[in-house]
C-alpha positions in Angstrom: 49.0 82.7 -74.4 46.6 80.6 -76.4 47.8 77.1 -76.6 48.2 75.3 -79.9 47.3 73.3 -81.9 43.7 74.3 -82.6 40.5 72.4 -83.4 38.6 74.9 -85.6 35.0 75.0 -84.8 32.9 75.9 -87.8 29.5 75.4 -86.2 26.6 75.9 -88.6 28.3 78.4 -90.8 26.1 79.0 -93.8 29.0 79.5 -96.2 32.8 79.8 -96.5 32.7 83.6 -96.0 31.2 83.1 -92.5 34.1 80.8 -91.6 36.8 83.5 -92.5 38.4 83.3 -89.1 39.1 79.6 -89.5 40.1 80.0 -93.1 42.7 82.7 -92.1 44.2 80.4 -89.5 44.3 77.4 -91.9 46.0 79.5 -94.7 48.5 81.4 -92.6 49.2 79.1 -89.7 48.5 75.6 -91.1 50.7 74.1 -88.3 48.1 75.3 -85.8 45.1 73.9 -87.7 44.8 70.2 -86.5 41.2 69.7 -87.8 37.7 71.0 -88.1 34.5 70.4 -86.1 31.2 71.0 -88.0 27.6 70.8 -86.9 25.0 69.2 -89.2 24.1 71.6 -92.1 27.3 73.5 -92.0 28.0 75.1 -95.4 31.7 75.6 -94.8 34.5 73.0 -95.4 38.2 73.9 -95.0 39.3 70.5 -96.4 40.7 69.7 -93.0 40.1 66.4 -91.2 36.6 66.3 -89.6 37.2 65.4 -86.0 35.0 64.8 -82.9 36.1 66.4 -79.7 37.5 63.1 -78.5 39.5 62.5 -81.7 40.9 66.0 -81.6 41.9 65.6 -77.9 43.6 62.3 -78.6 45.5 64.0 -81.5 46.8 66.7 -79.2 44.5 69.7 -79.8 44.7 72.1 -76.9 42.2 74.9 -77.9 38.8 74.9 -79.6 38.8 78.1 -81.7 35.5 79.5 -82.8 36.3 80.0 -86.4 33.0 81.6 -87.4 32.3 85.3 -87.7 28.5 85.4 -87.9 26.5 88.6 -88.3 26.2 90.1 -84.9 28.9 87.8 -83.4 26.7 85.8 -81.1 27.0 82.3 -79.5 24.0 80.2 -80.4 22.4 77.6 -78.0 23.5 74.9 -80.5 27.1 75.9 -80.1 26.8 76.0 -76.3 26.4 72.3 -76.1 29.7 71.8 -77.9 31.6 74.5 -76.0 30.6 73.1 -72.6 31.5 69.6 -73.7 34.8 70.8 -74.9 35.6 72.4 -71.5 34.6 69.2 -69.8 37.1 67.3 -71.9 39.9 69.7 -71.0 40.0 72.1 -74.0 40.5 75.8 -73.7 38.2 77.9 -75.9 39.2 81.0 -78.0 36.8 83.3 -79.6 36.8 86.6 -81.5 33.0 87.1 -81.3 31.3 90.2 -80.0 29.3 87.9 -77.7 32.1 87.3 -75.1 32.8 83.9 -73.6 33.3 85.5 -70.2 29.8 86.9 -70.3 28.2 83.5 -70.5 27.7 82.2 -67.0 27.5 78.5 -68.0 30.7 78.7 -69.9 32.5 80.5 -67.1 31.2 77.9 -64.6 32.4 75.0 -66.8 35.8 76.6 -67.3 36.2 77.0 -63.5 35.0 73.5 -62.8 37.2 71.7 -65.3 40.2 74.1 -65.3 39.8 75.5 -68.8 40.7 79.0 -70.0 38.3 81.2 -72.0 40.2 83.5 -74.4 38.2 86.5 -75.7 40.6 88.0 -78.3 38.1 90.8 -79.1 38.7 92.5 -75.8 41.1 95.5 -75.8 43.9 94.8 -73.4 45.6 98.2 -73.3 44.5 101.8 -72.5 44.5 103.6 -75.9 45.0 107.3 -76.3 42.9 109.7 -78.3 44.5 110.2 -81.7 46.7 113.3 -82.0 47.7 113.1 -85.7 51.4 113.7 -85.0 53.5 112.4 -87.8 55.4 109.1 -87.0 58.7 107.9 -88.4 58.6 104.8 -90.6 56.2 103.9 -93.4 52.7 102.6 -93.4 50.5 100.7 -95.9 46.7 100.2 -95.6 44.4 98.2 -97.7 40.9 99.7 -98.2 38.1 97.7 -99.8 35.0 98.1 -101.9 33.3 95.8 -99.4 34.0 93.7 -96.2 35.8 90.3 -96.5 37.4 91.0 -99.9 41.0 90.1 -98.9 42.4 93.1 -97.1 44.0 90.9 -94.4 45.3 88.4 -96.9 46.8 91.3 -98.9 48.8 92.6 -95.9 49.9 89.1 -94.9 51.0 88.2 -98.4 52.9 91.4 -98.7 54.7 90.9 -95.3 55.7 87.3 -96.4 57.1 88.6 -99.7 58.9 91.5 -98.1 60.6 89.2 -95.6 61.7 87.0 -98.5 63.3 90.0 -100.1 65.0 91.0 -96.8 62.8 94.1 -96.4 61.6 95.4 -93.0 57.9 94.9 -92.6 55.4 94.0 -89.8 51.8 92.9 -90.2 49.7 94.9 -87.8 46.5 92.9 -86.8 43.3 94.9 -86.2 40.8 92.1 -86.1 40.2 88.7 -84.4 41.5 86.6 -87.2 44.8 88.5 -87.4 45.2 88.5 -83.7 44.6 84.7 -83.6 47.2 84.2 -86.3 49.9 86.5 -85.0 49.2 86.5 -81.3 48.9 90.3 -80.9 47.1 93.4 -82.2 44.2 95.7 -81.6 40.6 94.4 -81.7 39.6 97.6 -83.4 35.8 97.2 -83.6 35.7 96.6 -79.8 37.5 99.8 -79.0 35.4 102.8 -77.8 34.8 105.0 -80.8 36.7 108.1 -79.5 39.8 105.9 -79.1 39.7 103.9 -82.3 42.0 106.1 -84.3 44.3 106.5 -81.3 44.6 102.7 -80.9 45.8 102.5 -84.5 48.4 105.2 -83.8 49.4 103.1 -80.7 49.6 99.9 -82.9 51.9 101.6 -85.5 54.4 103.6 -83.5 57.6 105.3 -84.6 59.9 103.0 -86.5 63.0 102.9 -88.8 62.7 105.1 -91.9 62.8 102.0 -94.2 60.3 99.9 -92.1 56.8 99.3 -93.4 53.8 98.6 -91.1 51.3 96.7 -93.1 48.0 97.5 -91.4 45.2 95.0 -91.6 42.2 96.7 -93.2 38.6 96.5 -91.8 35.2 97.1 -93.2 34.6 99.5 -96.1 33.8 103.2 -96.4 30.8 102.2 -98.4 29.5 99.5 -96.0 26.6 101.0 -94.0 27.3 98.7 -91.1 31.1 98.8 -90.8 32.4 102.1 -92.2 33.5 103.5 -88.9 36.4 101.1 -88.4 37.7 102.0 -91.9 37.7 105.7 -91.0 39.6 105.0 -87.9 42.3 103.1 -89.8 42.6 105.8 -92.5 43.1 108.6 -90.0 44.9 106.7 -87.2 47.1 104.8 -89.6 48.3 107.9 -91.5 49.1 105.6 -94.4 51.8 106.6 -96.9 50.1 104.3 -99.4 46.7 102.8 -100.0 46.1 99.4 -101.7 42.6 99.1 -103.1 41.0 95.7 -102.5 38.1 94.3 -104.5 36.1 91.1 -105.2 34.6 91.6 -108.6 32.1 88.7 -108.7 29.8 90.1 -106.0 26.5 91.6 -106.9 25.9 93.4 -103.6 27.6 94.4 -100.4 28.2 91.6 -97.9 25.0 91.2 -95.9 23.3 94.2 -97.6 21.4 93.0 -100.6 20.1 96.6 -101.4 23.6 98.1 -101.8 25.8 97.6 -104.8 29.6 97.7 -104.6 31.3 100.9 -105.6 33.7 100.9 -108.5 37.4 101.0 -107.9 37.5 104.5 -109.3 34.9 105.6 -106.7 36.8 103.9 -103.9 40.0 105.6 -104.9 38.4 109.0 -105.2 36.7 108.7 -101.8 39.4 107.0 -99.7 42.4 109.0 -101.0 41.3 112.5 -100.0 40.3 111.2 -96.6 43.8 109.6 -96.2 45.4 112.9 -97.3 43.7 114.7 -94.3 46.1 112.8 -92.0 49.0 112.3 -94.5 48.9 114.7 -97.5 51.6 112.6 -99.3 49.4 109.5 -99.3 49.2 107.7 -102.7 47.2 104.8 -104.2 49.9 102.5 -105.5 48.2 99.2 -106.3 45.1 97.1 -106.4 44.5 93.7 -104.8 41.8 91.6 -106.5 40.3 88.5 -104.9 39.9 86.2 -107.9 39.0 83.0 -106.1 35.7 82.7 -108.0 37.4 83.1 -111.5 39.4 80.6 -113.5 43.0 81.5 -114.1 42.6 82.9 -117.6 39.6 85.1 -116.6 41.5 86.3 -113.5 44.6 87.3 -115.5 42.5 89.1 -118.1 40.6 91.0 -115.4 43.8 92.0 -113.7 45.3 93.3 -117.0 42.1 95.3 -117.7 42.2 96.8 -114.2 45.9 97.8 -114.6 45.2 99.5 -117.9 42.1 101.3 -116.6 43.5 102.4 -113.2 47.1 103.1 -114.1 48.6 101.1 -111.2 49.7 97.5 -110.7 47.0 94.9 -109.9 47.3 91.3 -108.7 45.7 88.7 -106.6 48.5 88.5 -104.0 47.4 85.2 -102.5 47.0 83.5 -105.9 49.7 85.1 -108.0 52.0 86.6 -105.4 52.4 90.0 -103.9 55.5 91.0 -105.9 53.8 93.7 -107.8 52.5 95.4 -104.7 55.8 95.1 -102.9 57.6 96.6 -105.8 55.2 99.5 -105.8 56.1 100.2 -102.1 59.8 100.0 -103.0 59.3 102.8 -105.5 58.0 105.2 -102.8 
């Protein structure tokens, strides 16, 4: 188990999107987020208390969590100084980066010397099967996006919270490092060997009660050159009964790919739905989740109304305006 509370390490994150792991913990487990540690030039600010390692230790922090998801998932030499010092001071360290803590000899040595624990949450812990496509009992919902980091995880978590308020059966199924750090369990999908990715999603979402919904954390985008593979595994392994389309309308290109424009919501629907119907012919698109954080409220509400009229399904920003519309769409299935 990863000990809480956390000191969230933002390093030299260039912007808030790069700090999405820390943001997710702050928003969904605020009781774990004791403070933030930033290096000079950091472009992210979670509006948490800036703390030194000594201040955080004195305040009771147990684990330094690397809250940055940089491109390539590597540990820089600048970060190393902080991580080693944290181990010397008695912190554990948790990371969801591709660059594993346990592969860094100096970190391993410091952990052994000072008694700290290195938690690599992006390491599969179970033996996953190859997908077989056999229909499972229960119901499943998957958010698919026009791009990466558009709010697919927030959509599922907001829906789970709303469904629990209404007394409905629902479970958020984490498939990435942020979700795993928030909930304590899940499948680190992009670290699973390719042949077993869809099978790991089947494993994550087993047979359940007929009225139970698994809300599967979406990853990547079918239209993102770098990360489309994980999306395909979720679509086929998840066998979703419903898709939620996720979009961030103020972007002018795909995340990290300046030469690629975002697809329209219509193109996303017309691409993702036939692929989902390969595994589950009854799959439907029932709603749209729009990340409106860069719009004022009036503009956001106007945009959502226009999307609803154009697409013929309910649209909301589930984090800003609540997930009620999306939950009601599931209830109608």
